[in-house]
C-alpha positions as CSV (number, residue, x, y, z in Angstrom):
1,M,-36.2,41.1,13.4
2,Q,-39.9,40.9,14.3
3,A,-42.2,43.4,12.6
4,V,-44.0,46.0,14.7
5,P,-47.8,45.3,14.7
6,S,-49.6,47.6,12.4
7,D,-51.7,49.1,15.1
8,Q,-48.6,50.3,16.9
9,R,-46.9,52.0,14.0
10,P,-47.5,55.7,13.4
11,H,-50.1,56.5,10.7
12,P,-48.6,58.1,7.6
13,P,-50.4,61.0,5.9
14,L,-53.5,59.9,4.1
15,G,-51.9,61.4,0.9
16,S,-49.3,58.6,1.0
17,Y,-52.0,56.2,-0.3
18,L,-52.6,58.2,-3.4
19,S,-49.1,57.3,-4.6
20,L,-49.3,53.5,-4.1
21,P,-47.2,51.7,-6.9
22,G,-50.3,49.8,-8.1
23,F,-53.7,51.5,-8.2
24,S,-56.1,49.5,-6.1
25,P,-59.5,50.7,-5.1
26,T,-59.7,47.7,-2.8
27,A,-56.6,48.8,-0.9
28,L,-57.7,52.4,-0.8
29,S,-61.1,51.4,0.7
30,M,-59.3,49.4,3.4
31,A,-56.8,52.1,4.2
32,L,-59.4,54.8,4.4
33,G,-61.7,52.6,6.5
34,S,-58.9,51.8,8.9
35,R,-58.1,55.4,9.3
36,L,-61.7,56.4,9.9
37,R,-61.9,53.8,12.7
38,A,-58.7,55.1,14.3
39,L,-60.0,58.7,14.1
40,R,-63.4,57.7,15.5
41,I,-61.8,56.0,18.5
42,A,-59.4,58.8,19.1
43,A,-62.3,61.3,19.1
44,G,-64.2,59.2,21.6
45,V,-67.1,58.6,19.2
46,S,-69.0,55.3,19.4
47,A,-70.0,53.4,16.3
48,R,-73.6,54.1,17.2
49,E,-72.9,57.9,17.2
50,A,-71.0,57.6,13.9
51,A,-73.9,55.8,12.4
52,A,-76.3,58.5,13.6
53,E,-74.1,61.2,12.1
54,I,-74.6,59.8,8.5
55,G,-78.0,58.2,9.1
56,C,-77.0,54.5,8.7
57,S,-76.7,51.4,10.7
58,E,-73.8,50.4,12.9
59,A,-73.3,47.5,10.6
60,K,-72.6,49.9,7.7
61,I,-70.0,51.7,9.9
62,S,-68.3,48.4,10.6
63,R,-68.3,47.5,6.8
64,L,-66.9,51.0,6.1
65,E,-64.1,50.7,8.6
66,R,-63.2,47.2,7.4
67,G,-63.0,48.4,3.8
68,Q,-65.7,45.9,2.8
69,S,-67.5,48.4,0.6
70,P,-66.5,51.5,-1.3
71,P,-66.9,54.6,0.8
72,H,-69.3,57.4,-0.2
73,V,-67.6,60.8,-0.4
74,G,-70.5,62.5,1.5
75,D,-70.3,60.0,4.3
76,V,-66.5,60.4,4.6
77,S,-66.8,64.2,4.7
78,C,-69.4,64.1,7.5
79,L,-67.4,61.6,9.6
80,M,-64.1,63.4,9.1
81,R,-65.7,66.6,10.4
82,R,-67.3,64.8,13.3
83,Y,-63.9,63.4,14.3
84,G,-62.3,66.8,14.1
85,A,-59.9,65.7,11.3
86,V,-60.6,68.6,8.9
87,A,-56.9,69.0,8.0
88,E,-57.1,65.7,6.0
89,L,-60.7,66.1,4.9
90,E,-59.9,66.9,1.3
91,T,-57.4,64.1,1.0
92,A,-59.9,61.6,2.6
93,C,-62.6,62.6,0.1
94,E,-60.1,62.2,-2.8
95,L,-59.3,58.7,-1.5
96,A,-63.0,58.0,-1.3
97,R,-63.5,59.1,-5.0
98,K,-60.5,56.9,-6.1
99,A,-61.8,53.9,-4.1
100,N,-64.9,54.0,-6.2
101,E,-63.1,53.9,-9.5
102,P,-63.0,50.6,-11.4
103,G,-59.9,48.4,-11.2
104,W,-58.4,47.2,-14.5
105,W,-59.7,43.7,-13.9
106,E,-63.3,44.9,-14.4
107,D,-62.5,44.9,-18.1
108,F,-62.4,41.1,-17.9
109,G,-66.1,40.8,-16.8
110,P,-67.2,37.2,-16.0
111,A,-63.6,36.0,-16.1
112,V,-63.3,37.5,-12.6
113,P,-65.5,35.8,-10.0
114,P,-67.0,38.1,-7.4
115,W,-64.9,36.6,-4.6
116,F,-61.7,37.1,-6.6
117,D,-62.1,40.8,-7.2
118,K,-60.9,41.7,-3.8
119,F,-57.8,39.5,-4.1
120,L,-56.8,41.2,-7.4
121,G,-57.1,44.6,-5.7
122,L,-55.1,43.6,-2.7
123,Q,-52.4,42.0,-4.9
124,E,-52.0,45.2,-6.9
125,A,-51.1,47.1,-3.7
126,A,-49.0,44.5,-1.9
127,E,-45.4,45.1,-1.0
128,L,-44.8,41.4,-0.3
129,I,-46.7,38.4,-1.7
130,R,-45.9,35.1,0.0
131,T,-47.6,32.0,-1.5
132,Y,-47.5,28.3,-1.0
133,E,-48.8,26.0,-3.8
134,V,-49.5,22.3,-3.7
135,Q,-51.0,21.5,-7.1
136,L,-49.8,24.0,-9.6
137,V,-47.2,26.6,-10.5
138,P,-48.2,29.9,-8.8
139,G,-50.4,32.0,-11.2
140,L,-47.9,34.9,-11.3
141,L,-45.2,32.5,-12.6
142,Q,-47.2,30.5,-15.2
143,T,-46.5,30.7,-18.9
144,E,-49.4,31.4,-21.2
145,E,-49.6,27.9,-22.5
146,Y,-49.4,26.4,-19.0
147,A,-52.2,28.8,-17.8
148,R,-54.3,27.7,-20.8
149,A,-53.8,24.1,-20.0
150,V,-54.7,24.7,-16.3
151,T,-57.9,26.5,-17.4
152,V,-59.0,23.9,-19.9
153,S,-58.4,21.2,-17.3
154,G,-59.9,23.0,-14.4
155,V,-62.9,24.5,-16.2
156,P,-63.9,21.8,-18.7
157,L,-67.2,23.5,-19.7
158,A,-65.6,26.8,-20.5
159,T,-65.9,28.1,-24.1
160,P,-62.8,29.0,-26.1
161,Q,-63.7,32.7,-25.5
162,E,-64.0,32.1,-21.7
163,V,-60.6,30.3,-21.7
164,S,-59.0,33.1,-23.6
165,A,-60.4,35.7,-21.1
166,R,-59.1,33.7,-18.1
167,V,-55.7,33.4,-19.6
168,G,-55.6,37.0,-20.6
169,L,-56.5,37.9,-17.0
170,R,-53.6,35.9,-15.7
171,K,-51.2,37.5,-18.1
172,R,-52.5,40.9,-17.1
173,R,-51.9,40.0,-13.4
174,Q,-48.3,39.2,-14.1
175,E,-47.6,42.7,-15.2
176,L,-47.2,43.8,-11.6
177,L,-43.9,41.9,-11.5
178,Q,-42.6,44.1,-14.3
179,R,-43.3,47.4,-12.6
180,S,-40.4,49.7,-11.8
181,V,-41.5,49.3,-8.2
182,S,-42.7,45.7,-8.0
183,P,-43.7,43.6,-5.0
184,T,-41.5,40.9,-3.7
185,L,-42.9,37.5,-4.6
186,W,-41.8,34.7,-2.3
187,A,-43.2,31.4,-3.5
188,V,-42.8,27.9,-2.0
189,V,-44.2,25.0,-4.1
190,D,-44.6,21.4,-3.3
191,W,-42.3,18.9,-5.0
192,P,-45.0,17.2,-7.2
193,V,-45.7,20.5,-8.9
194,L,-42.5,20.1,-10.9
195,H,-43.3,16.6,-11.9
196,R,-47.1,16.6,-12.4
197,P,-47.7,16.3,-16.2
198,L,-49.8,19.0,-17.6
199,G,-50.1,19.1,-21.3
200,S,-47.2,18.0,-23.4
201,A,-43.6,17.4,-22.3
202,G,-42.5,20.5,-24.2
203,L,-45.1,22.6,-22.4
204,M,-43.7,21.4,-19.0
205,R,-40.1,22.0,-20.1
206,R,-40.9,25.5,-21.2
207,Q,-42.7,26.2,-17.9
208,L,-39.8,25.0,-15.8
209,E,-37.4,27.0,-17.9
210,H,-39.6,30.0,-17.3
211,L,-39.3,29.4,-13.5
212,I,-35.5,29.3,-13.8
213,E,-35.5,32.6,-15.7
214,M,-37.9,34.3,-13.3
215,S,-35.8,33.1,-10.3
216,S,-33.0,35.4,-11.5
217,S,-35.1,38.4,-10.6
218,P,-34.1,40.1,-7.3
219,S,-37.7,40.5,-6.4
220,I,-38.6,36.8,-6.8
221,K,-37.7,34.1,-4.3
222,L,-38.7,30.6,-5.4
223,Q,-38.3,27.5,-3.2
224,V,-39.4,23.9,-3.6
225,L,-40.2,21.5,-0.8
226,P,-38.2,18.3,-1.1
227,P,-40.2,15.0,-1.5
228,D,-39.5,13.8,2.1
229,C,-41.2,16.8,3.7
230,L,-44.7,16.7,5.1
231,A,-46.5,19.6,3.5
232,I,-49.9,21.1,4.3
233,G,-52.6,20.2,1.8
234,T,-54.0,23.6,0.8
235,P,-52.6,26.6,-0.9
236,V,-52.1,29.8,1.1
237,T,-51.2,33.3,0.0
238,L,-50.3,36.1,2.5
239,L,-50.2,39.7,1.4
240,R,-48.3,42.4,3.2
241,F,-48.5,46.1,2.5
242,G,-46.0,48.9,2.9
243,L,-48.3,51.2,4.9
244,P,-49.6,50.5,8.4
245,D,-53.3,51.2,7.8
246,L,-53.4,48.0,5.8
247,P,-53.1,44.8,7.9
248,D,-51.6,41.6,6.5
249,V,-54.3,39.6,4.6
250,V,-54.3,35.8,4.1
251,Y,-56.2,34.5,1.1
252,L,-57.5,31.0,1.1
253,E,-59.2,29.9,-2.1
254,H,-61.5,26.9,-2.6
255,P,-63.5,25.7,-5.6
256,T,-66.5,27.9,-5.1
257,G,-65.1,30.9,-3.4
258,A,-62.4,32.3,-1.0
259,N,-61.8,33.3,2.5
260,Y,-60.0,36.5,3.5
261,I,-58.4,36.6,7.0
262,D,-57.0,39.8,8.4
263,K,-57.1,39.5,12.2
264,P,-53.5,39.8,13.4
265,E,-53.7,36.8,15.7
266,D,-54.8,34.6,12.8
267,T,-52.5,36.0,10.1
268,A,-49.6,35.5,12.6
269,Q,-50.3,31.8,12.6
270,Y,-50.2,31.6,8.8
271,R,-47.1,33.6,8.7
272,S,-45.4,31.2,11.1
273,M,-46.6,28.3,9.0
274,L,-45.1,29.9,5.9
275,D,-41.9,30.6,7.7
276,H,-41.6,26.9,8.7
277,L,-42.2,25.8,5.1
278,S,-39.6,28.2,3.8
279,M,-37.0,26.9,6.3
280,T,-37.9,23.3,5.3
281,A,-37.7,23.9,1.6
282,L,-34.7,23.9,-0.7
283,S,-32.9,27.2,-0.8
284,P,-33.5,29.3,-3.9
285,A,-30.1,28.2,-5.4
286,Q,-30.9,24.6,-4.7
287,T,-34.3,25.1,-6.2
288,V,-32.8,26.4,-9.4
289,S,-30.5,23.4,-9.5
290,E,-33.4,21.0,-9.0
291,L,-35.4,22.8,-11.8
292,K,-32.5,22.4,-14.2
293,K,-32.2,18.7,-13.3
294,T,-35.9,18.2,-13.9
295,V,-35.7,20.0,-17.3
296,R,-33.0,17.6,-18.4
297,S,-35.0,14.6,-17.3
298,I,-38.1,15.6,-19.4
299,R,-38.4,13.4,-22.6
C-alpha cells in the first residue's frame, strides 16, 4: 500500500511532538517549522509579511520553516498570533524551548562533526531507518571492537582519546534500538561487507555473530545483496517519521560532509532504489543462513 504524501495527511496536535520516543531538538525544529509554514499559508500571509512581523529577512523565515535553525520563542509567539493560531500558542512556544535544548550527542564534543549533528537528531526521532551500506557494517549494528577498528583505519591521525570518543558515540547511538519504543531498522549490505577483513579473524567472527543475534529482533530487518547483483556504489540512509509534519529525509555522507534531501520528489527516487535493492537481496532468513556459513568459514 502506497503511503499518503505527508502534505496530504491531517496535522496532529502540536503537543504530539512533545511525546516523541526519542528526544530530538532537530526533529522538533523541523516539525514546528513545517507547522508554521502551513499556518502561514492557511492564513494568507506571505513570507515577506511574516518577516516584517518579526523584523527579519525572508531568508530567515525560510530557514525557520525548514527547521534549519532553532526557533526563538519570541518569534514563534509573534507568528502564531499573526496566523490566528492562539489555541496552540503555548504548545508551540514549549516546542520552541525544547528545540533549543542540547541533544545528548553534544556531550561528545569534537567527536560529532557539525554536519553529523543533524543526522543524530533525526535518527533519534525516526520511526523507520532504511540504510544501504557498501563498505562497512551499518553503524547501529557494529560491535565495539569493530567500531574501534573502523575508526583507527578511517581516521589514522586520531589520538587514542579521539578514537575512544568516536567509539563511545557509536555505542550511545545504538541505545535507540534498545528503547521500549524503538525504530525499525531495515538494512541492506553489499556482499563484500561480510568478507572484507577488518582487524583479526576473531573480530570479524564476533561481528558476524552479533549480526546474527541482532537479526532476531522483530524491529531489525537485515538483508545481504548476493555477489552477482549490480549494486550502487554509495551508502544511503532514508529516515521516516511517525508524524506528518516531518518529511522523509535522505542522508548521503561523504568524506568531508553530508547532504540532506527532503524534497518528496527526490526522496521518492531514493525510496524506489532502496525498494529495488531489498527485492534483489537475500531474504532476512537467507541472510542469517549466509552469515552462519561465513562464520564457519573464518579461520
